[in-house]
C-alpha positions in Angstrom: -1.5 45.1 51.7 1.0 42.4 52.5 -1.0 41.7 55.7 -4.2 41.3 53.7 -2.5 39.1 51.2 -1.1 36.9 53.9 -4.6 36.5 55.4 -6.3 35.8 52.1 -3.6 33.3 50.8 -4.7 30.3 53.1 -8.4 31.1 52.4 -7.8 30.9 48.6 -5.7 27.7 49.1 -8.5 26.1 51.1 -11.2 27.1 48.5 -9.0 25.5 45.7 -8.5 22.3 47.7 -12.2 22.1 48.5 -13.1 22.6 44.9 -11.0 19.6 43.9 -12.0 17.3 46.8 -15.4 16.1 45.4 -13.9 15.3 42.0 -11.0 13.3 43.5 -13.3 11.6 45.9 -15.7 10.6 43.1 -12.7 9.3 41.0 -11.4 7.3 44.0 -14.9 5.9 44.7 -15.3 4.9 41.1 -11.8 3.3 41.0 -12.6 1.4 44.1 -16.0 0.3 42.7 -14.3 -0.9 39.5 -11.7 -2.9 41.5 -14.4 -4.6 43.5 -16.4 -5.4 40.3 -13.4 -6.9 38.6 -12.7 -9.1 41.6 -16.3 -10.3 41.5 -15.8 -11.5 38.0 -14.1 -14.5 39.6 -16.9 -15.0 42.2 -18.1 -18.6 42.9 -21.6 -17.3 42.4 -22.7 -17.2 38.7 -25.2 -14.3 39.2 -22.6 -12.2 40.9 -20.2 -12.7 38.0 -22.9 -11.8 35.4 -24.0 -8.7 37.4 -20.5 -7.5 37.8 -19.8 -7.9 34.1 -23.0 -6.0 33.2 -22.0 -3.1 35.5 -18.5 -2.9 34.1 -20.0 -2.7 30.6 -22.2 0.2 31.8 -19.1 2.0 33.2 -17.5 1.5 29.7 -14.2 3.1 28.8 -13.5 4.2 32.4 -13.0 0.6 33.3 -10.6 -0.3 30.5 -7.3 0.6 32.3 -8.0 -1.6 35.3 -9.4 -4.5 33.1 -6.1 -4.4 31.2 -3.9 -4.4 34.3 -4.8 -7.6 36.1 -2.5 -9.1 38.7 -0.1 -11.7 37.3 -1.6 -14.4 39.4 -5.2 -13.8 38.2 -7.3 -16.9 37.5 -8.1 -18.0 34.0 -11.8 -17.2 34.6 -10.9 -13.6 35.5 -8.5 -13.2 32.6 -11.0 -14.6 30.1 -13.9 -12.4 31.4 -11.7 -9.3 31.5 -10.5 -9.9 27.9 -14.1 -10.4 26.7 -15.3 -7.2 28.5 -12.3 -5.2 27.2 -13.1 -6.3 23.6 -16.8 -5.4 23.9 -16.1 -2.0 25.5 -13.5 -1.2 22.9 -16.0 -2.3 20.1 -18.7 -0.1 21.5 -16.3 2.8 21.9 -15.0 2.3 18.3 -18.6 2.5 17.0 -19.2 5.8 18.8 -15.8 7.2 17.7 -16.4 6.1 14.1 -19.8 7.8 13.9 -18.4 11.1 15.2 -15.4 10.8 13.0 -17.4 10.2 9.8 -19.9 13.0 10.4 -17.2 15.6 11.5 -16.7 18.2 8.8 -13.2 19.0 10.1 -11.0 16.4 8.6 -8.2 17.1 11.1 -10.1 15.7 14.0 -9.1 12.1 14.7 -11.7 11.5 17.5 -9.1 9.3 19.3 -8.6 7.0 16.3 -4.9 6.1 15.9 -3.0 6.7 12.7 -5.5 9.2 11.1 -3.1 12.1 10.8 -0.5 10.1 8.8 -3.3 8.4 6.8 -4.8 11.8 5.9 -1.4 13.2 4.9 -1.0 10.3 2.5 -4.5 9.7 1.0 -6.4 12.9 1.9 -9.4 13.5 4.2 -12.3 12.7 1.9 -15.2 10.5 3.2 -14.0 7.6 1.1 -10.5 8.0 2.7 -12.2 7.9 6.1 -14.1 4.8 5.2 -10.9 3.1 4.0 -9.1 4.2 7.2 -11.9 2.6 9.3 -11.5 -0.6 7.4 -7.8 -0.6 8.4 -8.7 -0.1 12.1 -11.2 -2.9 12.0 -8.5 -5.3 10.7 -5.3 -3.9 12.3 -6.0 -1.7 15.3 -2.9 -2.6 17.3 -0.7 -2.0 14.2 -2.4 1.4 13.7 -1.5 2.3 17.3 2.1 1.5 16.6 2.0 3.5 13.4 0.7 6.5 15.3 3.5 6.2 17.9 6.2 6.1 15.2 4.6 8.9 13.3 4.7 11.1 16.4 8.3 10.3 17.0 9.0 11.2 13.4 7.2 14.6 13.7 9.0 15.4 17.0 12.4 14.7 15.5 13.1 12.2 18.2 14.9 8.9 18.0 12.9 6.4 15.9 13.1 3.7 18.6 9.8 2.1 17.7 10.3 1.9 13.9 12.2 -1.3 14.1 9.5 -3.0 16.2 6.8 -1.7 13.9 8.6 -3.1 10.8 9.1 -6.5 12.6 5.4 -6.6 13.7 4.2 -5.7 10.2 6.4 -8.4 8.6 5.0 -11.0 11.0 1.4 -9.8 10.3 2.1 -10.1 6.5 3.4 -13.7 6.9 0.3 -14.7 8.9 -2.0 -13.0 6.4 -0.3 -14.7 3.5 -0.7 -18.1 5.1 -4.4 -17.3 5.8 -4.9 -16.2 2.2 -3.3 -19.4 0.9 -5.7 -21.5 3.0 -8.5 -19.7 1.3 -9.6 -17.7 4.3 -11.0 -14.2 3.8 -8.6 -11.3 4.3 -10.0 -7.8 4.4 -8.9 -4.8 2.4 -8.0 -3.1 5.7 -5.1 -5.5 6.2 -3.4 -4.4 2.9 -4.1 -0.7 3.7 -2.4 -1.1 7.2 0.7 -2.6 5.6 0.7 0.0 2.9 0.5 2.8 5.5 3.4 1.2 7.4 5.6 1.5 4.3 5.2 5.3 4.4 7.2 5.2 7.6 9.8 2.5 6.7 13.2 3.8 5.8 14.9 2.0 2.9 13.6 -1.2 1.3 10.3 -2.7 2.4 10.7 -6.3 3.8 10.0 -9.0 1.4 7.1 -10.4 3.4 5.2 -7.1 3.4 5.7 -6.6 -0.4 4.6 -10.2 -1.1 1.4 -9.7 0.8 0.7 -6.3 -0.8 1.0 -7.9 -4.3 -1.3 -10.7 -3.3 -3.8 -8.2 -1.9 -3.8 -6.1 -5.1 -4.9 -9.2 -7.0 -7.5 -10.4 -4.5 -9.2 -8.3 -1.8 -7.9 -4.9 -3.0 -8.9 -5.6 -6.6 -12.6 -4.6 -6.3 -11.7 -1.4 -4.5 -9.3 -0.4 -7.2 -12.2 -0.5 -9.7 -14.1 2.1 -7.7 -13.0 5.7 -8.6 -13.0 7.1 -5.0 -11.2 4.2 -3.4 -8.8 4.0 -6.3 -7.6 7.5 -5.7 -6.9 6.8 -2.0 -5.2 3.4 -2.8 -3.0 4.9 -5.5 -1.6 7.4 -3.0 -0.9 4.5 -0.5 0.7 2.4 -3.3 2.8 5.3 -4.3 4.5 5.1 -0.8 5.3 1.4 -1.3 6.5 1.2 -4.9 9.7 3.2 -4.7 10.8 1.1 -1.7 10.3 -2.4 -3.3 13.2 -4.8 -3.6 14.7 -5.7 -7.0 13.2 -9.2 -6.9 9.8 -7.8 -7.6 10.8 -5.0 -9.9 8.8 -6.4 -12.8 5.6 -6.7 -10.7 6.1 -3.3 -9.2 6.4 -1.8 -12.6 3.3 -3.7 -13.8 1.3 -2.2 -10.9 2.6 1.3 -11.4 2.0 1.2 -15.2 -1.6 0.2 -14.8 -2.3 2.6 -12.0 -0.5 5.6 -13.6 2.1 5.9 -10.8 5.1 7.8 -12.1 7.0 7.2 -8.9 8.2 4.0 -10.6 10.6 5.9 -12.8 13.7 5.3 -10.7 13.0 1.6 -10.7 12.5 1.6 -14.5 15.7 3.5 -15.1 17.6 1.1 -12.9 16.4 -2.0 -14.8 17.2 -1.1 -18.4 20.6 -2.8 -18.5 21.3 -6.3 -19.9 22.1 -7.5 -16.4 18.3 -8.0 -15.9 16.0 -10.4 -17.7 14.4 -9.5 -20.9 10.8 -9.1 -19.6 11.9 -6.8 -16.8 13.8 -4.7 -19.3 10.7 -4.6 -21.5 8.6 -3.3 -18.6 11.2 -0.7 -17.8 11.1 0.6 -21.4 7.3 0.6 -21.3 7.4 2.7 -18.1 9.8 5.1 -19.6 7.6 5.5 -22.7 4.6 6.3 -20.4 6.2 8.3 -17.6 9.6 9.3 -18.9 11.2 12.7 -19.2 13.4 14.4 -21.8 16.4 13.2 -19.8 15.5 9.6 -20.5 15.8 9.9 -24.2 19.6 9.6 -24.3 19.4 6.3 -22.4 16.8 4.9 -24.7 18.9 5.9 -27.8 21.9 4.1 -26.3 19.8 0.9 -26.4 18.9 1.1 -30.1 22.0 -1.0 -30.9 20.9 -3.8 -28.5 19.4 -6.6 -30.6 18.6 -8.9 -27.6 15.4 -10.8 -28.5 12.5 -10.1 -26.0 9.8 -12.0 -27.8 9.6 -14.5 -30.7 6.2 -14.4 -32.4 4.6 -16.1 -35.4 1.5 -15.4 -37.5 -0.7 -17.1 -34.8 0.6 -14.7 -32.2 -0.2 -11.7 -34.3 -3.5 -12.8 -35.8 -4.9 -15.3 -33.3 -8.6 -14.8 -34.5 -8.0 -16.5 -37.8 -8.7 -20.2 -37.7 -6.2 -22.4 -39.4 -8.1 -25.7 -38.9 -10.3 -27.1 -41.7 -14.0 -27.4 -41.0 -15.3 -30.8 -40.0 -15.7 -33.2 -42.9 -13.2 -31.5 -45.2 -9.7 -32.8 -45.9 -7.0 -31.2 -43.7 -5.1 -28.7 -45.7 -1.3 -28.4 -45.6 -0.6 -25.6 -43.2 1.6 -22.9 -44.7 4.9 -22.2 -42.9 4.5 -19.6 -40.2 6.3 -16.3 -40.6 8.5 -15.8 -37.5 8.6 -12.3 -36.1 10.9 -10.8 -33.4 10.5 -8.1 -30.8 13.9 -6.9 -29.7 15.3 -4.4 -27.2 16.3 -2.0 -29.9 12.8 -2.0 -31.3 11.3 -1.3 -27.9 13.8 1.4 -27.2 13.4 3.2 -30.5 9.6 3.1 -30.2 9.7 4.5 -26.6 12.2 7.3 -27.7 9.9 8.3 -30.6 7.0 8.6 -28.2 9.0 10.8 -25.8 10.2 12.9 -28.8 6.7 13.2 -30.2 7.8 11.7 -33.5 5.7 9.6 -35.8 6.6 5.9 -35.1 5.1 4.8 -38.4 8.3 5.8 -40.2 10.0 2.7 -38.8 7.1 0.7 -37.4 4.2 0.8 -39.9 2.0 -1.4 -37.6 2.5 0.7 -34.5 0.6 3.6 -32.9 1.4 5.5 -29.8 -1.9 4.3 -28.2 -1.2 0.6 -29.0 2.3 0.8 -27.6 1.2 2.6 -24.4 -1.4 -0.2 -24.2 1.6 -2.4 -23.6 1.2 -4.1 -27.0 4.5 -4.9 -28.7 3.0 -6.7 -31.7 3.0 -3.5 -33.7 6.8 -3.2 -33.6 7.5 -6.9 -34.4 9.7 -7.5 -37.5 10.0 -10.6 -39.7 13.1 -12.5 -38.8 14.5 -12.3 -42.3 14.0 -8.5 -42.3 15.6 -8.0 -38.8 18.9 -6.7 -40.1 17.2 -4.2 -42.4 15.1 -3.0 -39.4 18.2 -2.7 -37.3 19.9 -0.5 -39.9 16.8 1.7 -40.1 16.9 2.2 -36.4 20.6 3.0 -36.4 20.2 5.5 -39.2 17.3 7.2 -37.3 19.1 7.2 -33.9 22.5 8.4 -35.2 21.8 12.1 -35.7 19.8 12.2 -32.4 22.6 10.8 -30.3 24.2 13.4 -28.0 27.9 13.4 -28.5 29.7 14.3 -25.2 31.7 17.6 -25.4 35.4 16.7 -25.5 36.2 20.0 -23.7 
């Protein structure tokens, strides 16, 4: 048996080698042909250059590697033609991949499109999600490739060496896009989607440039998509990655976005911005967010604010009833305008109203003009109090809050 095995071993080896030789030879032949065609892109003969370009287009993706690895001393003509061919081949490849991707019933298949696995984990694998993902690739393909690299490093538990570069590149992209937007140039929804997906990987606070562009994008090119139910669902998931990582300087705006889009992930931001170290409008938004998304554990903090009489808004009759005309009709003498009743909305009013909502109590006992629906509609007019009755209202709130305050156990 050993003798037979020794005789057969070289025969098997020869068969294996021969089976690979045609493939290797074919690959070498193709590589040599591509090299020759690329060199001919710089030919002095116009027809030769055009014919070579056409043949490289027919070869397609197989020519990409060599088209992207030109010698450093290549002429401008060769560099330009190679860049144009690369762009066209990648465009055609993207069309083919996109069609296969959209029609594939298995949402886990990315068909070679970078960033899909992370995108799918954030916004789902629906057809609308796929369409939004393709918009991102159309606008920010290189950034998507970086996102995929960082995501793979994250999944493998390796060192996140590429994350810093991704964050820097995304910030630079955001700056350029903001300038473009300010010049009135069109910016696609895919740009905002790419930057939102980047924030899913960023550790800590998102750079200011990225957040500024995302906010601008929400009001402009992303706005129409947020009005479409399917797209809104996907964008909400992406925005939920960004909001908790926003910096304090845009807390008010982040809370506004979260409130309108029903994103409870804003709660930590709202809780952080209740104190008097922040401006009155930011505190108002924080209380509104607690009223809408808050939990039982938030009630104690709201009750502690019921003694805070900081004025948030000063209103008058025109602010409350702006549909009533106070100007005499043409031709009639101008009547003396009655003095306007001044009304106040204070922190303690807002806090008490929010606490009542979380405790499922009737707010009408203290705020006759308020309903839960109007307050959650971010309307504070219903809790406004006449200035001359402010002290009386304060006492009502204190009397209501006192028995509900939790006294710490001395033991």
